[in-house]
N, C-alpha and C positions, 0 to 999 in steps of 0.2 A: 503494500500501501505506500503511494505517495502523498505528501501531503504541501500543499503550499503555500505559504504565509504571503497574507495581503497585508501591508500596514492600511490600518483604516483610516489612517488621517491625510496619507495622500491619495486614498480613493475618493475621498470626500471633498479635498480639494480638487483635484483632477475633475471632480461630478461640477464640482461650483464652477468652475473656469469652463464649462461646458453650458452650462447655464440649466442644469438639469436640477440643483436644488439650492434654495435659497440662501443665502448671506445671510450669517446671524450674530446677535451681540457678541457670542464668543470669540466667533471668527473675527472681527474686529479687534478684541479685546487680543487675543492671543497675535496675530499682526503688530498690534502697539507695542503689546508687552505689558499689559494693565489688565485689571480684574474687569469682568464682565460689568458688577455694577458699577464701576466707576465710567464705563461707555454707556450705560443706562442714563446716569448720572448727568452727564452732557449731552446727551442726544433725545433724551427725553426727561428733563430736572426731576428724573425719580433716582434714586439714591440715599435718601437718610442724611446721615453726618459725612459720607465722603466728599473730601474735599479732593480737586483737580487744578493742577495751575492752569494758568492762561495758555501758556505755551503747550502744553500738554492737552488739553481741551483742543486747540486748532489743530493740533495733530491727527486726535480721534477725530474731530470731524472730517478731515483732508483722507483721512485713511477710508470711511464708511463710504466718502463720495468715490473714491476711485473703484472701491470695492463693489459699488453697487448697492451697497446697504439700503433696504427698506423696511419699516417696521412692519409687523403682520397686522395691525390695527390701524 
C-alpha cells in the first residue's frame, strides 16, 4: 500500500488562487503575521481590547485587498 502526503495548507492556497475557495480572515492573518482577531478588529471594528498600530492596520488592509478578501456577511 502506498500513501501520498498532501500538505493541506498548500492545497488550500492553490484552491484559493484558482478562485475555488474564498479567502478568510485566517488567510489574511497568516499572510500578515498577526492573529485573526487583529484582522477582524481592523476590517470590521470587532475584536474587543485588541490594539493594532496604524502602520500594521494599513498593511492588513492592503494585504486583504490584494488577496480579494470579502466578508461572509
